[in-house]
C-alpha positions in Angstrom: -0.5 14.0 -16.5 -4.1 13.2 -17.4 -5.4 10.1 -15.7 -7.3 7.5 -17.7 -6.7 4.5 -15.4 -7.0 6.0 -12.0 -8.8 8.8 -10.1 -7.2 11.3 -7.8 -8.7 13.5 -5.2 -7.4 15.6 -2.2 -9.5 15.9 1.0 -8.3 17.2 4.4 -4.7 16.4 3.6 -5.5 12.9 2.2 -4.6 12.1 -1.4 -7.1 9.4 -2.5 -5.7 7.4 -5.4 -8.1 4.8 -6.9 -7.4 2.3 -9.6 -10.3 2.8 -12.0 -11.0 -0.1 -14.4 -13.9 -1.8 -12.8 -14.7 -4.0 -15.9 -11.4 -5.9 -15.3 -11.7 -5.5 -11.5 -8.8 -3.0 -11.8 -6.3 -5.4 -13.4 -2.9 -3.7 -13.5 -1.3 -2.6 -16.7 1.8 -0.5 -17.4 -0.1 2.7 -18.1 -2.0 2.3 -14.8 1.4 1.9 -13.1 2.7 5.1 -14.7 -0.3 7.0 -13.5 -0.2 5.7 -9.9 3.5 6.7 -9.7 2.7 10.2 -11.0 -0.1 10.4 -8.5 2.2 9.5 -5.6 4.6 12.2 -6.8 1.7 14.7 -6.8 0.6 13.6 -3.3 4.2 14.1 -2.0 3.8 17.8 -2.8 0.3 18.4 -1.4 -0.9 15.7 1.0 0.0 14.3 4.4 -1.3 10.8 3.9 -2.3 8.6 0.9 -5.3 6.4 0.6 -4.9 3.7 -2.2 -7.9 1.8 -3.2 -9.9 0.5 -6.2 -13.1 1.6 -7.8 -15.9 -0.9 -8.1 -16.2 -4.4 -6.6 -12.4 -5.2 -6.3 -9.2 -3.7 -5.1 -7.0 -5.2 -7.9 -7.4 -8.5 -9.7 -3.7 -8.7 -10.6 -2.0 -8.4 -14.0 -4.2 -8.3 -17.1 -3.9 -11.8 -18.5 -6.1 -10.9 -21.5 -3.1 -9.0 -22.8 -1.0 -12.1 -22.6 -3.1 -13.9 -25.3 -1.4 -12.0 -28.0 2.1 -13.0 -27.0 1.6 -16.7 -26.3 3.0 -17.8 -29.7 6.2 -15.9 -29.1 8.8 -18.2 -27.6 10.7 -15.1 -26.3 7.7 -13.6 -24.7 8.4 -11.7 -21.4 5.4 -11.3 -19.2 7.6 -9.8 -16.5 8.5 -6.9 -18.7 5.6 -4.9 -17.4 7.0 -5.2 -13.9 10.3 -3.6 -15.0 8.6 -1.0 -17.1 6.3 0.5 -14.5 4.5 -1.8 -12.0 7.5 -2.4 -9.7 7.9 1.4 -9.5 4.4 1.6 -7.8 5.7 -0.5 -4.9 8.8 1.6 -4.6 6.7 4.7 -4.6 4.6 3.4 -1.7 7.7 2.6 0.3 9.5 5.9 -0.5 6.7 8.4 -0.1 7.4 10.4 3.0 3.9 9.9 4.6 1.7 7.0 5.7 -0.1 5.0 3.0 -3.4 3.3 3.7 -4.5 0.5 1.4 -8.3 0.0 1.4 -9.3 -3.5 0.1 -12.7 -4.4 -1.1 -13.2 -7.8 -2.8 -10.2 -9.3 -4.5 -6.6 -8.4 -3.8 -5.3 -11.0 -6.3 -2.0 -11.6 -8.0 -0.1 -8.4 -8.3 -2.9 -6.8 -6.2 -2.1 -8.9 -3.2 1.4 -7.4 -3.0 0.0 -4.0 -3.7 -2.5 -4.3 -0.8 0.1 -5.7 1.6 2.5 -2.8 0.9 0.2 -0.4 2.8 1.5 1.0 6.1 -2.1 0.5 7.3 -4.2 -2.2 5.6 -8.0 -1.8 5.8 -10.2 -4.7 4.6 -13.9 -5.1 4.1 -15.3 -8.3 5.5 -15.7 -9.8 2.0 -12.2 -8.9 0.9 -9.5 -11.5 0.4 -5.9 -12.0 -0.6 -5.4 -14.5 -3.5 -2.0 -15.4 -4.8 -3.4 -17.2 -7.9 -0.1 -17.4 -9.8 0.2 -21.2 -9.6 -3.1 -21.6 -11.3 -1.7 -19.9 -14.5 1.9 -21.1 -14.3 3.4 -17.9 -13.1 5.4 -16.8 -10.0 4.3 -14.2 -7.4 5.1 -10.6 -8.1 4.0 -7.2 -6.7 6.6 -7.7 -3.9 4.5 -10.5 -2.5 7.4 -12.9 -1.8 9.2 -10.3 0.3 6.2 -8.6 1.9 4.2 -11.7 2.8 7.2 -13.7 4.1 8.0 -10.8 6.5 4.4 -10.2 7.5 3.2 -13.8 8.2 6.4 -15.9 8.1 7.9 -18.1 5.5 5.7 -21.2 6.1 2.4 -19.3 5.9 3.6 -17.3 2.9 4.6 -20.6 1.2 1.1 -21.9 1.9 -0.5 -19.0 0.2 1.9 -19.1 -2.8 2.2 -22.8 -3.4 -1.4 -23.8 -2.8 -3.0 -20.7 -4.4 -5.7 -20.5 -1.8 -7.8 -17.5 -0.9 -7.0 -15.8 2.4 -10.2 -14.2 3.7 -10.2 -10.9 5.6 -10.8 -12.4 9.0 -7.8 -14.8 8.6 -5.7 -12.0 7.1 -6.3 -10.0 10.3 -5.4 -13.0 12.5 -2.2 -13.6 10.5 -1.1 -10.0 10.7 -1.7 -9.0 7.0 -4.6 -6.6 7.9 -4.8 -3.7 10.3 -8.5 -3.7 10.6 -11.6 -5.5 9.1 -14.9 -3.6 8.9 -18.3 -4.3 7.2 -18.0 -3.9 3.4 -20.5 -1.0 3.4 -18.4 0.9 6.0 -15.0 0.4 4.3 -14.8 3.6 2.4 -15.7 5.8 5.4 -13.5 3.8 7.8 -10.5 4.0 5.5 -10.9 7.7 4.9 -11.3 8.3 8.6 -8.1 6.3 9.2 -6.2 8.3 6.5 -7.5 11.6 7.9 -6.3 10.6 11.3 -2.8 10.0 9.9 -2.9 13.2 7.9 -3.6 15.2 11.1 -0.5 13.7 12.7 3.0 15.1 13.2 5.8 15.1 10.7 7.4 12.3 12.6 4.8 9.8 11.2 6.7 9.8 7.9 9.9 9.2 9.8 8.4 6.2 11.6 7.3 4.8 8.3 10.8 5.1 6.9 12.4 3.6 10.0 10.1 0.6 10.0 10.7 -0.2 6.3 14.5 0.3 6.7 14.5 -2.0 9.8 13.3 -4.9 7.7 16.7 -4.9 5.9 19.2 -3.9 8.6 20.8 -5.1 11.7 19.9 -4.1 15.3 22.8 -1.7 15.7 21.9 0.0 12.5 18.3 0.4 13.6 19.5 2.0 16.9 21.7 4.5 14.9 18.7 5.3 12.7 16.5 5.9 15.7 19.0 8.3 17.2 19.4 10.2 13.9 15.6 10.4 13.3 14.9 11.5 16.9 17.2 14.5 16.4 15.3 15.4 13.2 11.9 14.9 14.8 12.9 16.9 17.8 13.8 19.9 15.6 10.4 20.0 13.9 7.7 22.5 14.6 5.3 19.6 15.4 7.5 18.6 18.3 7.3 22.1 19.7 3.5 22.1 19.3 3.2 18.6 20.9 5.2 19.6 24.0 3.3 22.8 24.3 -0.1 21.0 23.9 1.0 18.5 26.5 1.8 21.2 29.0 -1.5 23.0 28.3 -3.5 19.8 28.4 -5.0 20.2 25.0 -5.0 18.3 21.7 -2.1 19.3 19.5 -2.6 20.9 16.2 0.1 19.4 14.0 1.0 20.9 10.7 3.2 18.2 9.3 6.3 20.5 9.6 
C-alpha cells in the first residue's frame, strides 16, 4: 500500500509509524486509519517494536470535524461510522501486534488522539504535550477507546473529570496520574522515544508475551491470569532468547536477544 497520510521507516528493529497531516495537526480520517493498520501489519513481519507518533507540532488533534460540515443537514448523519470503518481497527492493531508499542506525544493528543496515545504500551510525552478530551465542547462522546483506557489507567473518577469537564491534562499531571511513562523536554522527545523503542526492540521475544498478558489481564479474573502466566512461561522458556539469557547470565555478559 502506498502511504499518503502516514510515513513509515524501519531502524534497528523499530518500525516508526507517523501520522502525516501537519496542517490539521494530524486529524484522523478513515484513509489514515487504513494506512496505519497496514503499517502495523507490515511491522509485524519485519520489526521488533513500533514507535507511533505524529509529524509536526501535534500527535493527533482527533477526528477531522471539517469533514462533518457537509453532513450537518442530514438527520441520519452518522459521525461514528468512521470508527467502524477503520479508526477502531487502529486501536485493535496496537493491542494485537506481538511486540511493544511506544506512543510518542508532542503537543495535542486530543479527541480520538487521546485514546490513541493512551493505547501505547509505553507512553512518552514532551513537556508541552497534553491530553484533551474535547468531546463535550462539540456535543460528542469520547472515542478512540478513551472510556475504557482512561478508566483503567487513572480510575473512574479522574476519567470522568477529563471527559465531563473537557479540561486539558498537561504532561506533568499525566505522569502523576499514570497516563504517561516518561516526560522529557520537547526538543529531546524524538531521540528519547526512539531510544526507548530501540531498547524494547533489542529485548527478548517474551516482551511481546508480557504485553499480551497485561492487556488480557484487564479483562479476566485472577485465576485466569495465573493460568495465562503458566502457559506463557512455558512458551517463553522454549524460546531461543531464554537459552541466550541463561547463558549470558552464567557468563556474566549482556545477552544478545534475537526476538526468537
